[in-house]
C-alpha positions in Angstrom: -16.6 -15.6 -13.0 -19.2 -17.6 -11.1 -20.9 -15.8 -8.3 -19.8 -18.2 -5.5 -16.2 -18.2 -6.6 -16.2 -14.3 -6.5 -17.8 -14.2 -3.1 -15.2 -16.7 -1.8 -12.3 -14.8 -3.4 -13.6 -11.6 -1.7 -14.1 -13.3 1.8 -10.7 -14.9 1.7 -9.1 -11.5 1.0 -11.1 -9.9 4.0 -10.0 -12.6 6.3 -6.2 -12.1 5.2 -6.9 -8.3 5.7 -8.3 -8.7 9.3 -5.4 -11.1 10.2 -2.6 -8.6 8.9 -4.4 -5.5 10.7 -4.6 -7.2 13.9 -0.7 -7.7 14.1 0.5 -4.2 12.6 -0.2 -0.7 13.7 1.1 2.7 12.5 2.5 5.6 14.7 3.7 9.2 13.7 7.3 8.1 13.6 6.5 4.8 11.8 3.3 5.0 9.9 1.3 2.1 8.2 1.7 2.2 4.5 -1.6 0.7 3.2 -1.9 -0.1 -0.5 -5.2 -0.6 -2.7 -5.3 -1.7 -6.1 -8.2 -1.9 -8.5 -8.3 -3.1 -12.1 -7.2 0.4 -13.4 -4.9 1.9 -10.9 -3.3 1.9 -7.5 -3.6 3.9 -4.4 -1.4 4.3 -1.4 -1.5 6.2 1.9 0.7 6.4 5.2 -1.7 6.3 8.2 -1.0 7.2 11.7 -3.2 4.9 13.6 -2.8 6.3 17.1 -4.3 9.8 15.9 -6.3 8.2 13.0 -4.9 10.6 10.3 -3.4 10.1 6.9 0.2 11.6 6.8 0.9 11.3 3.0 -1.1 9.7 0.2 -0.5 9.1 -3.5 -2.8 8.1 -6.4 -2.0 6.5 -9.5 -5.2 7.9 -10.9 -3.9 11.6 -10.4 -0.5 10.6 -11.9 -2.0 8.7 -14.9 -0.3 5.5 -13.9 -2.0 2.1 -14.8 -2.2 -0.7 -12.2 0.7 -2.7 -13.6 4.3 -3.2 -12.3 5.9 -0.4 -14.0 3.0 1.9 -12.7 3.7 0.5 -9.1 7.4 1.4 -9.3 6.7 4.9 -10.5 4.1 5.3 -7.7 6.6 4.2 -5.2 9.1 6.7 -6.3 6.6 9.6 -6.0 5.5 8.1 -2.6 9.0 7.9 -1.2 9.5 11.4 -2.2 6.4 12.5 -0.2 7.4 10.6 2.8 10.8 12.1 2.7 9.3 15.4 2.7 7.5 14.5 5.9 10.8 13.3 7.3 9.6 9.5 7.4 12.3 6.9 6.9 10.8 3.9 8.3 7.3 2.4 7.8 5.1 -0.6 8.4 3.9 -2.1 5.0 0.2 -3.1 4.9 -0.4 -5.3 1.9 -4.2 -4.8 2.6 -5.0 -8.5 2.3 -3.2 -8.9 -1.1 -0.6 -11.5 -1.7 2.8 -10.1 -1.9 3.2 -10.7 -5.5 3.3 -8.7 -8.7 2.3 -5.1 -8.4 2.2 -5.1 -4.5 5.7 -6.7 -4.4 7.2 -4.3 -7.0 5.9 -1.4 -4.9 7.5 -2.6 -1.8 10.8 -3.4 -3.4 10.9 0.0 -5.2 10.0 1.8 -1.9 13.1 0.0 -0.3 15.3 1.0 -3.2 14.2 4.8 -2.8 15.5 4.8 1.0 12.4 3.9 2.9 12.8 1.1 5.4 9.9 -1.5 5.6 
């Protein structure tokens, strides 16, 4: 990929990320669920922005899950179980600048299917 195209792609994601984060915030009762995907794996964490602490987290790398739709669904099931252990049923979804498509959409939909309200 050409250098200028890659720089533009990264800057557009950063712009979307900044726009999203200015509108949402997590609390202890309703934390912000932030997703990060790399080429190999997907990471997700529930964050209380008031206290600036991570309530729950889940890593596809530790579970041996790849960064595809099936892996995102498996990760969402595991993460929903961790949220339920912390007595959390409602969250705010932070797609972290990614488009709500593919892996990110599969994760969000499967989280809803497992009883977490977005």
